[in-house]
C-alpha positions in Angstrom: 95.6 98.7 3.6 92.1 100.8 1.9 94.4 103.6 1.3 95.9 101.1 -0.5 93.2 100.0 -2.2 92.0 104.3 -2.7 95.6 105.1 -4.1 95.3 102.1 -6.6 92.2 102.7 -8.0 92.5 106.7 -8.4 95.5 105.6 -10.9 93.4 102.7 -13.0 90.6 105.5 -13.5 92.9 108.3 -15.3 94.1 104.0 -17.2 91.1 103.5 -18.0 90.3 107.4 -19.2 93.1 106.4 -21.9 91.8 102.9 -22.5 88.6 102.5 -21.7 88.4 98.7 -24.0 90.8 97.6 -20.4 88.8 94.6 -19.4 91.4 93.3 -17.3 91.7 96.7 -15.4 88.3 97.3 -14.9 88.0 94.2 -13.5 91.0 94.9 -10.6 88.4 98.6 -10.9 85.5 96.3 -9.7 87.5 93.9 -7.1 88.4 97.4 -5.4 85.9 99.5 -5.6 83.9 95.9 -4.2 87.0 96.1 -0.9 86.1 100.1 -0.2 82.6 99.1 -0.2 82.8 96.3 2.4 85.0 98.1 4.9 82.2 101.3 4.8 79.3 99.2 5.4 80.8 97.1 8.0 82.0 100.5 9.7 79.1 102.3 9.0 76.2 103.1 11.3 73.7 106.2 11.7 76.8 108.3 13.6 79.5 107.5 12.0 80.0 107.0 8.4 83.6 105.7 7.4 85.8 103.6 6.9 86.9 101.9 9.3 86.7 102.8 13.2 89.8 105.2 13.3 90.5 108.6 11.4 94.1 109.0 10.9 95.9 110.2 7.8 95.1 111.1 4.1 91.1 110.0 5.0 90.4 111.9 1.9 91.9 109.2 -0.5 89.1 107.3 0.3 86.0 108.9 -1.1 87.7 109.9 -3.5 88.7 106.5 -4.8 85.2 106.3 -4.7 84.0 109.4 -6.2 86.7 108.8 -9.6 85.5 104.9 -9.4 81.7 106.1 -10.0 82.3 108.1 -13.3 83.9 105.1 -14.5 81.6 102.4 -13.6 77.8 104.4 -13.6 77.2 103.3 -10.0 75.3 105.1 -8.3 75.6 103.5 -5.2 78.8 103.9 -5.2 78.6 107.3 -6.1 75.5 107.8 -2.9 78.9 106.0 -0.6 81.5 108.9 -1.8 78.7 111.7 -0.8 77.2 110.5 2.0 81.6 109.5 3.4 82.3 113.1 2.8 80.3 115.3 4.0 81.1 113.0 7.1 84.5 114.2 7.1 83.4 117.4 6.6 81.0 117.7 9.4 84.6 117.1 11.3 87.0 119.2 9.4 84.8 121.8 9.7 84.8 122.6 13.4 85.5 126.2 12.6 85.2 128.9 9.9 88.5 127.6 8.7 89.7 123.8 7.5 90.7 122.2 10.1 92.3 118.2 9.4 91.7 115.0 11.8 95.0 115.6 13.9 97.8 112.7 14.3 98.5 113.2 18.0 95.8 110.7 18.4 94.1 110.6 15.3 90.3 110.9 15.7 89.1 107.4 17.5 85.0 105.9 16.7 82.7 107.8 20.1 79.6 107.2 18.5 80.6 109.6 16.1 80.8 112.3 19.6 84.0 112.9 19.9 86.3 115.4 19.2 89.0 114.5 16.8 93.0 116.1 18.2 93.5 119.8 17.0 97.1 118.7 15.9 99.5 118.1 14.4 97.5 119.3 10.8 99.7 117.6 8.2 99.4 119.2 3.6 98.5 115.8 2.9 94.8 116.4 4.7 94.4 119.8 2.6 95.4 118.8 -0.5 93.9 115.1 -0.8 90.2 117.4 1.1 91.4 119.6 -2.5 90.8 116.8 -4.8 88.1 115.2 -3.3 86.7 118.9 -3.3 87.5 118.8 -7.4 86.5 115.1 -7.9 83.0 115.7 -6.0 81.9 119.4 -7.8 83.1 117.2 -11.3 80.5 114.3 -10.4 77.7 116.3 -8.8 77.7 120.4 -11.1 77.4 121.2 -7.2 78.4 124.5 -6.6 79.0 123.8 -3.1 82.2 121.7 -3.5 84.2 125.0 -5.7 83.7 126.5 -2.5 85.1 123.3 0.5 87.5 123.2 -1.8 88.4 127.2 -2.1 88.8 127.1 1.7 90.2 124.1 2.6 93.4 125.3 -0.2 93.5 128.2 2.0 94.6 126.1 4.9 98.2 126.8 3.4 98.0 130.1 3.1 96.9 131.5 6.8 93.7 130.1 7.1 93.7 127.3 10.3 93.7 127.6 13.6 97.2 129.0 13.8 95.8 132.1 11.9 99.2 131.9 10.0 100.8 130.7 6.1 102.5 126.8 5.8 103.7 128.1 2.4 106.6 130.3 1.5 106.7 132.9 -0.8 110.8 132.9 -1.2 111.6 128.8 -0.9 108.0 127.8 -2.8 108.3 125.4 0.2 106.0 124.7 2.6 105.9 123.8 6.3 105.6 120.8 7.2 102.1 121.7 9.5 100.7 122.7 12.3 101.9 122.4 15.8 100.5 122.7 19.0 103.3 124.7 19.9 103.4 126.3 16.5 104.6 126.1 12.8 106.9 122.7 11.7 108.8 124.9 9.4 110.8 121.9 7.8 109.8 122.4 4.3 109.4 118.6 2.7 108.8 117.3 0.2 105.1 115.8 0.4 104.1 119.2 2.0 105.9 121.4 -1.0 103.6 119.1 -3.6 100.7 119.0 -1.7 100.6 122.8 -1.7 101.9 122.8 -6.0 99.0 120.2 -6.6 96.4 121.9 -4.8 96.9 125.1 -6.1 97.2 123.3 -9.8 93.9 121.8 -9.0 92.5 125.2 -7.9 93.4 126.6 -11.2 91.8 123.8 -13.0 88.5 124.3 -10.5 88.3 128.1 -11.3 88.5 127.7 -15.5 86.3 125.3 -15.6 83.9 127.3 -13.5 84.9 131.1 -15.6 84.4 128.9 -19.3 80.8 127.0 -18.3 79.8 130.6 -16.3 80.7 132.4 -19.8 80.3 129.3 -22.2 84.0 129.4 -23.8 85.4 127.4 -24.4 89.1 127.1 -24.2 90.2 128.4 -27.8 87.1 131.0 -27.3 88.4 132.5 -24.4 92.8 132.7 -26.0 90.8 134.0 -28.8 89.1 136.8 -27.4 91.7 137.5 -24.5 
């Protein structure tokens, strides 16, 4: 599974940030990156900029892994594929003014890029993936448009979605499992709740970075002035 490759690749990148001289891990990073790049090359055409013939679940993990890899290796070709595939996912996921992930009813089959993706069921893991990939895209490019996309994706949890209902429950501190055609799935599973809090913390981290860049403050100076 290329999603297994992607998740492993992201973990290795975090490891290499702590231990940059680890040769075996770097070799494994190269192998997994090559696997994702080959998958992209095998399936991409003028109308379909993706790694598979079908968009299924946790789609954002694929460009996210390449953004992480490019940060470690400095490979511009990998970064270019990450940006291009994210732009394709972006076009599909923002058919409206709010974030609309690919539904898992029938997934999104390749059809010259013209088929309308299924609207439901929408899952929290898709939103978390988009928050994470937009943050990493911003880290990689410093393009502020990714911060706005990240925040718009996050608002899916709070009611900016196709049903206009919030999934995060402020009373229970849990997150509902998704949006269905007949309403919200009120089960608050661990995956969905973790997806919300990971997204929330990522948004806070991004806004903190933006604030520090805007006012040219280090965390120590900001704390001293508060």
